[in-house]
DRENMI-469529 format. One record per residue (C-alpha): residue in one letter; x, y, z. Coordinates in pm, whole numbers, plus 50000, padded with zeros to 5 digits. Example, Ala and Ser with C-alpha at 12.3 -4.5 7.8 and 13.67 -1.06 7.14 Angstrom:
# DRENMI-469529
a512304955050780/s513674989450714/
# end
This chain:
# DRENMI-469529
m495545071657173/t493635095957402/e493195091857782/g489525083457727/q490455056057485/e492975041957738/g490245041058002/f487915023157767/f490434995657706/a491344993258082/s487714989558184/h487294960157951/i490264940858093/n489474913758346/t491494927958645/r490314899158870/s492714876558692/p496204879758840/r497674873658499/h495474899558336/s495834923858624/a499594922258612/s499644929658232/a496914955658208/h499314984358134/q501234962257895/i498024954957711/i497154991857700/s500664998757574/f500194972057307/y496904987057194/k498475021857189/q501255008856966/d498804990256747/w496615021056721/f499485043056608/e500615016656357/y497075014156222/v496735051856189/s500205054456035/f499415026255791/s496075042055700/y497695075455619/q500445057555424/v497895038655216/k495925070555155/f499105089255060/e500235061654823/h496775060654666/i496805098454622/f500365097354486/s499455069054246/s496415088354126/m498545119354077/k501095099353876/k498345085853656/m496925120553604/i500365134353520/l501045106153272/l497615110853117/g498295147953088/l501655141452923/l500075117152677/m497395142552594/c500065168852540/c502005145052312/n498855137352113/i498125174352083/l501675180451960/v501345152251704/l498015165951586/q499445200851569/a502405187451369/q500005170751126/e497825201551105/r500755225651070/p501695231350704/q504955215750585/v506865235950326/f509615222050104/e511485249149918/g514485253549694/a514225220449507/e513555213149144/i509955200649149/i508705176748881/p504905177748913/i504335154348611/s501095173048529/g503145203348424/e506635215348343/p509455211148598/i509725240248842/q513155253648932/n513495267349286/g510065253249357/v507825252849663/l505665223649775/i503215228450061/i501385199750229/q498945198250518/n496755171250674/g498075145250430/k497205165250118/i499055188349879/t497825223849923/a500075242849682/v502855238049426/g504705265249240/a507805286049193/a509295305749482/g507525339149508/s504365326449342/v503185306249641/t502145321249974/i503885303550261/p501755301150579/r503265318250884/n503025287851111/a504575263850859/d507485240350923/r509975248950651/h512365223750494/d515315235050284/a515465211649984/s517975231649782/g519875209949535/k517315182049558/v514625169749321/i511045164249436/m508675142849232/p505495122649296/g505735088949467/l506125060649215/v503085039949121/d503855003249055/t501044987548853/h502274951748899/s503994939449214/h504144908849438/i505434925049757/g503654917150082/e504094879350071/g500524872149959/d499144844549737/g496154837049516/g494154808349371/d495374772449367/r495394743749120/s491934731649222/s490634752448933/s491994773248648/m489844803148751/h489424819049094/p487794853249058/d486514850749417/v489994847849573/r491344879649735/i495064884849780/l494134910350047/d493344881250280/t496944868850270/i499174899750266/d501474905750561/p501384943450630/r504594940550834/s506534924250552/k509944940050503/t509274939650129/f507294971750184/n510394988150332/k512314977750025/a509624992749800/m509745025949987/a513535025749950/g512955025149575/g510385053249590/v507255031849545/t504365047249738/t501405030249567/a501334994649436/n498944970949265/i499694938349447/m498704908249240/p498324870749273/g500614851349040/s499984843048675/g499854805148690/l496074804948637/l493694819948383/i492114839948667/s494174838548984/g492204863149194/q491524898949290/t494394923649316/v494644950549585/y495804986649561/v497864997649861/k499985025549998/t503315010550103/r503425030050432/p504125012150764/a500954996550908/n499704969851145/t496754958950932/i496224956350559/e493084977650596/e495325007050692/m497155003550360/v494294997550119/v493365024849873/v489655023549793/v488965032949432/d485365043049490/e483775047049835/e480385039149686/t481395005549541/g484044997949802/i486304982849534/f490014984349614/g491654964149338/g491394948048998/l491244912248867/k494354893048767/m494094872748447/a496764855548240/n497234838147908/g500104822747720/t502444796747867/n501914801548240/p498324788748279/l498934758048064/r498994725048252/a500714693048156/g498024666348124/g495364690148258/t493124717848145/p493774741147985/g496374723247780/t496394747147486/r496074784447421/a492794778447238/k491294760047534/s492454788147764/a490464813747565/a487434790647549/l487364785847927/v487564823447991/r484834829947738/a482534804147899/h483044818948245/y482174854048127/l479074840947947/k477964826048277/a478624859648444/q476514877648184/d473634853948259/y474054859748635/k474054897448578/q470874895248372/k469074875748647/i470004902848899/e468664929748669/e465424910648608/a464924906048983/d464864943949012/g465534942949386/d463054915049463/q465014892149696/e462834862049614/k463784864949246/m467464871249304/p469874843349206/a471764825649484/r474934843949587/d477964833949384/l481204851049482/e482904842149154/m480054856448949/e479754887549166/t483384896149093/l482974890848721/v479814912148721/e481904940448870/v484264935448576/l481424935748324/e480044967548479/g483414984648446/k483884988148822/r486844964348841/i489754965848595/v491264934448442/h495064932848462/n496064906848205/h499504890348209/t500564884447849/h503814882547649/r503644870647287/h502064893047025/d499364867346941/d498504863347311/i498294901247341/l495744902147061/t493744873847219/a493524893247545/i492284923647353/r489764902347160/l488184888747479/s487984923147637/k486174936647333/e483804907147325/f482684912847685/g483304950047709/y485564950348011/r488344975248080/l491764960548019/v495324968148123/l497854946947937/q500674936048169/h504284927848063/v503534928047689/s507034916647590/e506274917647217/a504314950347224/w506694964546963/k505274939946711/v501654951246758/a501974986446901/d499535001546649/e496944974346709/i497204979647086/a496705017247049/e493775013046810/a492074988547046/g491655016347301/v492674995247600/l492855013447931/g496625010347936/v499774990347873/s502084983248167/i505524971648057/i508644958548224/g512224966048126/l514934941648032/d517834945348273/s518984909848346/p519384876648164/g517064847048210/g513314843148174/k511314820547945/m510924813947576/e507654832747527/a509344864547660/i512434861047443/g511124888547214/i511114915347486/r512674948547385/d513424980347579/k512084999147278/n508534988947380/g508155022247559/v508965044447264/m507015022347019/l503855024247233/e504345061547289/e504635068146917/a501575046446850/g499525066947096/a498965041247371/d498965050147740/v502055032947877/a503295026848231/y506185007548382/h506094981348657/t508554960048853/d506784926648891/d508864925649209/p510754903349277/i511334898948902/v512734934348904/d513674947249248/s511494976849353/r514684996449424/f515454996249050/f512065009848942/l513425043648827/r515925024948612/m513115008348413/a512055041548264/a515665052648222/l516235022747993/g513185033547794/v514615068647754/r517895053847632/e515915036447355/g514185068747248/m511195073247477/s510625109647568/r511715120147915/d508295134448002/r506435102947902/a508935081148083/l508425100648407/e504675098848356/a504975061148299/l506345057848654/t503615078548813/l500445092948662/a499995067448383/g500085039148637/a497585057748855/r495185059948560/m495435022448511/m494245017548869/d491535044548868/l493595063649125/d494715093748920/h492365116049122/r494505108849428/v498075100049326/g500545102249038/s501185139749020/l501915169149248/d498675188749231/a496715206849498/g494155184149658/k495975151649585/d497535128649844/a500885141649971/d502905112449831/f506295123949705/l510005116549690/i513035137449770/l515875126749539/s519545135349555/g519625143149182/d518105136348842/p515595107248853/f517325089148566/s520915092548684/v522605061048810/y524165082449084/t520825094049224/h519425080549550/v515945082549696/e516655102350014/q513145104150159/t509775088550080/w506685106950205/i503245090450206/d500015108450298/g502005137650432/e504215117550665/k507855107850619/a507625070250580/w511235062550484/d514485081750531/r517845070750390/s519685089750666/d518055067050926/p520375036750972/e517415013251013/d515835025550688/r519145027550502/k519754990150521/y516714984350299/a518315005950033/i521764990350032/g521044953650112/g521764927649844/y519174918349583/d518254885649747/i518134897250111/f514524908650117/r512954881149912/f510174865150109/s510424828750205/s507714817049965/n509224830549646/h506864843449381/s506514820549083/h504874828548754/h504064791848716/e501814789649022/g498774807849148/n500844825249413/
# end
């Protein structure tokens, strides 16, 4: 406090009061102390504010640097060299080179035939095998559900609305090398709902996992249908196989009528039929935009599924097809989009599937049908997916077609072969690093890469537990049942 300021305070003190007069200097002293405390406090507050602002700026700068480093890591080419590469679309490449960048494959070839960018991160994969991520055309991972028993047909129901993107079943699938999956409702109904195609990568929302087939249509899945024993109801409808086919036929006839009304309206909103979510889905099927995935086992049920698809002209993938070996030629001649089969590796099941044979793969291959494998997880654990095709090879299926049945063939059956299923430039960087031959019982999936990022790593203790845990550990609480809509 300056001398002038002291005088100002002294002049304002009532010195006529003995009490005040006696304490004038004390009061001035008090004000001096208070003044210094105020000034000191003010500078302290300002300093703390400045320091806090500096801390925030430093943290922001660090975060920006981290983001830049992450972006640079994503933008920097990743090179995997020295491995045997199985591209599926071509012959295996010894001492191969795979280059990825920004989530896509940029080059594949033998060492010396591929130019390696100077700024690339290089990974020595000598002694390993690299192949495309596996495509599972029929799975129930994700803990979703479908239609209920209020009706035998629910084409409007979307399993997408019920999947848990944080489900540990996705970790299990990655441990088995599955990078793309067709997640389906159950088969307890004639039409149990819409399927969804997903990448199995870690995500917070299902939208982050969805693979859109066509940006123009926005479709990201097929339609699950079923016939045979599962949809039959005791004392209900349908009660017979014949009634099952009749109900499906009637629903598609209704959809044809709905489609015709839309076409006749020719964009005139006043003439358009009222919105019907069930019919809209079936119209997508009739227009070939949405693929039907039809659960079926017995040879006569297989032929019924084919008959209905021909009658209404929709694209069909036959699923399970336990007795395919009985009608392999008929399936091939029908020109269905594909046949997705499951291997026999454990006892149990049901009477209509008693005719299943591991020779289905070779029989369909020889007949000329496009064949893929699936897990139907949890019926077959996703971690045993490679083994499905190995069993087919043991029965006579060619090695090349068996590998294709785990990858590119499945991608074709989901309209995703332009993105996944083979190691070709321009496709999504989804691939596996294996410890050895894909069909050896001693081989492990060591790493699973999805969209150019390492999504699962066996050397990581947290990831490893999903590879070595018991069969029943990762089953979700609401177990999948083929006899219900979920």
